[in-house]
N, C-alpha and C positions, 0 to 999 in steps of 0.2 A: 541577623540572627538575633533574637531578643535576648538580653542578660539573664533573665528568669530562667529561660531554657537551659542555658550553660551552667548557672548556679545548680540547677535541678541534678544535672549529672555530676557536678563536683561533689555534691552532698552525697550521692550514691557511692563515689569513689571513697570519700573519707569514712563512711560508715561501713560499707560492705566489703572493703578489700580483704582478701584471704588468699593463701596458696591453695593449690587445687590438691586434694587428698590423693596419695597414690592409689587407692581403691578405684578411683575414677577413671583411671586409663586404662585403655583395652590392650595397650601394649607396653608393659613395664619394662623397657629395655634399657640397659645401663647408660648408653648413650643419650637417652632423653633425659635421665635424671642428672647427667653431668651437664647437659645443656642447660637445665634449670639452675643447678648451683652456680654455673659461669655467669648467668645473666640475673642472679639475684640482686646483686650490688646495683646494676644498671637500673633494674626496675625499681628498687627504692629510690634511687636518684630521681627518676622520672616521676615516681608518685609525689615526692616532696615538691618539685618543680610545679606539678599541676595544683597542688594544695595552696603553695604560695600564690599562684596566679588567682585561684578563686577567692583568696582572702583579699589580694590588691583589688580585684575587680568589685568586691563589696563596698570598698572604700571610695571608689569613684562616683563622681557625680554625672558625669556625662554618659550618654546612651551607647557609647561604643564597648565593642566586646574584644578588640583587637588585642591579644595576649602577647605581642611582641615577638620579634624574630627568633630569639632562643627558644621559646616554648614551641613555635612552629617547626622549627628545625628538628627539637626533640621529637615532635609527634611524628614527622616524616620519617624519622630513624626508627621510631617504634612500630610504624606500619611496615617497614621493610623486614624488621625483625618477626612481626607476626606471620607476614606472607612466608618466612622461611621456617616457622614452627618454633621458633626460640624463646617466645615470651608466654608461656602458657598460663601464668599466674595473675595477670591483671583480669578483672572482671569484664564482662561485654559492656558495661557503662562506659569504661575508659574507651574502649573500641569505637563506641557510638561517638563520643565527643571528638576522638580523632578523625573518624570518617566523615562527621559533620564539617569540621574545620577545613578538611582537604578536598572537599567535593563543591564545585562551583554552582551558585544559582539555585540553591535549595530552599524552599520554603519551609517554616518551622513546623507547620502541621503535616508536611509529607514526609519528614525525616523518618518517624518511627516506621510508616509502611514500606518505604523504601530500604531502610536498613533491614527490616524483617525479612522481606522477600527475598533479599540478597543472603543473608545469614542462613535461613532455613533450608536453603537448597544444599548446604553441606550436610552430610552424615559422619562427619569425623567424630569418633566416640571419645577422642582426647579433646574436643573443643570445651570450652568454657560453656556451661549450660544455663548459667543465671541470665534470666531475662530483665534488662532494665525497666524500672517501673513505669517509664513513659510508654514503652513499647506494650508492657504488660496491659496498662490503662487502654491502650488503642486495640488491643486483642480483645479484652473483655467488654468493649463498648459494643461489640457484635453479639451479645449475648442474646439468646431466644429461649422461649420456653418450649420444652420438648416433653412429650408424654408417650407412655408406652402403649401400643395397639395391642389389646388382648386378642384380637382376631388374628394375629400373627404369631402369637406365643405358641411354644411347644406345650402339649397337653399337661407336661409334667411341672409346668411353671405356674405360680400364682401370682397374680397382678394386684396391686392395691387399687383402692376405688377411685384415687386420684390419679393414677396411671403413672406414679413416680417411683414405685417400690416394686422389686421383682426378686423371687426366690423359688427355690425347687419346693414342691409339696411331697408329701409321703404317698400319694396315690395318684394314679393318672386321671384326669378329668375326660369326662365324655363331652366332646365338643366337636362342632362341625369341622370337617377337614377341608378348609378352605385352601385353594392353590397357593395362597400366600403365607399360609401357616407353616411353621417349621415342624416335622415330625421326627427328625433325628436329632440334631444337635439342640441343646437347651438354650434357645436364643428366642428373641422377640425384636421387632424393629419400632421406631417411632412412629406415631401418627402423622408427623409433619414430613415433608419431603422437600429438597432443596435443588433447585435448577439454576441458580444464579446467586451472587452476593456473598457476604460475609456472614458465619454463623458461629457462635460458640456456646458450649454447654459443659457442666460439671457433673461428674459422678462419683459417689462413694462406691468403692469396691469391695469385695470380701477379700479374704486372706488366703484362699486355697486356689482356685480356679475360677478365672474370669476372662471375657473378651469385650473389646470396645472398638468402635470405628463407624464406618459406614458400608452400605451395601447398594451396588446398583439396582435399579428397578428390574432389568432383565436376568437377574442373577437367580439361579436355581436354589429354593429353600428346602426341598425334600431330600431325606436320607442323610447320609454320612459322608458325603463329597468334602474335600478339604476345603475350608473357607478361606482361600488364599486370593491373591490378586488374579491368578488365571480364571478363577470362578466369580470374579467381580466383587471381591471383598477386600477392603483395605482396614485392616485391623491389627491391634496388639493383643496378645494373650498371655496369661499366666498360667502354668500348669503346675500343681502339687506345690504352689506357693514359693517355688524358687526358680522355676524355667520361665525365663522371660524372652519373647521373641515378637518380631514384625513378621506377618504371615505372607511374606513376598514368596518368590519361587526361585530357587530355594529359599527357605525362611532365613531371617537375618536374627541371629542372636543378639540379646541385649543384656548387659551385666545386671545381675540380681539386685545389685546395689541401687539400680534406678527404679525398682519396683514401687509405686506411689500407694497411697492409701485413698487419695482423692485425685481423680483424672480431669485435666481440662482439655476437651476436645476442639480444635478450631480448624473450620472448613472454609477456605477461599475459594469458592467454585470457579469464579473466573480466572484467577491465577493458577489453577490447579494444584492447590496445596492442601494436604490435611496433615495437622500436626497435633502432637499430644504433649500435655505437660504435667508436671507434678504441682499440683495447686499450692500444697502447703509450703514448699521452698521456692516456688515460681520458676522451675527450671525446665528446660526443653528435654524431651526424651527421644522423640523420633517425628520425621516427616516424610509423608509420600508425596511425590512430585509426578503428577500425570494429568493429561487432558481430558477433562470430563465432558460427556456428550449426552448424558441422559440423567434422570432423576436420580438423588441419592437419598437414602433413608438412614437415619442414625440405628446403629446396631448394638443390641445388649445380650450378653451372654454369662450364665452363672450356674454353677451345680450346688451353690450354698443353700442350705436347708434352714439355718439359724440366722445369719446376717448375709443378706443378699446385695443386689445393687440398690443405690438410692440416687435419683437425679435430683441434683440441687440447684437452686437458682445461683447464678454467678455471685460470689461473694457472700453466700448465705452461710450462717454458722449454726453450730449443733449437730448432735448425732443421735437423735431420738430414733430408735428401730425396734419397735415392740410388735412382732407378729401375733395376730391374734383378730378377733371378730372387728376390732375397731379399725384396722388396716387393711385386712384381706378378705377378698370375696372368694 
């Protein structure tokens, strides 16, 4: 394992370490708070050990990254504590360094993918949600251009000329009632479909009511049936600005503190994972795990009339959103 890779994670540990705020826990039991207090001193000691190790490695001229037996033993102990849920305050970057050192025969380039696949299968809401930047880079390398298909949009929706913006209009348009068009819920799908590979896109969302995810090609789009997993939809939804949920059956409530302003959607078709992220703080929100067998289309929904949805290129900056003749058809 190359030294630069280890230094990368050491850097994240030194600059990003912070305790998990109480508001991020789904179950704020007294026993959990006590466990965190009990382990605080050990965590600080372990963090100093890793920081000392990283400084010593920087001064070494040889190409070895062997940290020494004490560090390995400490990492092994930390892994045991993580398994027991007793060390919630170290970031995922530390977990990745530990996992890398304790796993045999790993190639550098495969670590982000293997760690990600393993990590995202957990839906524990009290888990550290921060995504280490090497893993984040690996996710965003799958960025694709996604545009809205106006022939699928509810007649109440307005789609910009470039297919990147969507909001509700004030009057229902007269449009052909294609079988693939939504005529109940205020939704549209992307022009692109995916039946293999990795794909990532980012969306700026409104503040009141929106939904994002993917829909299976065979899913019904007419009427007001629930857009949940039983109907072929894998989505997140915000209602009235505060109710946040994954539309499983029954739905899975999510903490309102996780509601993002910019959402990253990552689809790994072959591994059966659809994940959602808060792009601004690079944190994990929720992952669907399923075996995909048909084409999937990106799904977008909003009821906003002023500021709707904006599909952004991965890593793009700026918040220009001016409804009017220049943008809306």
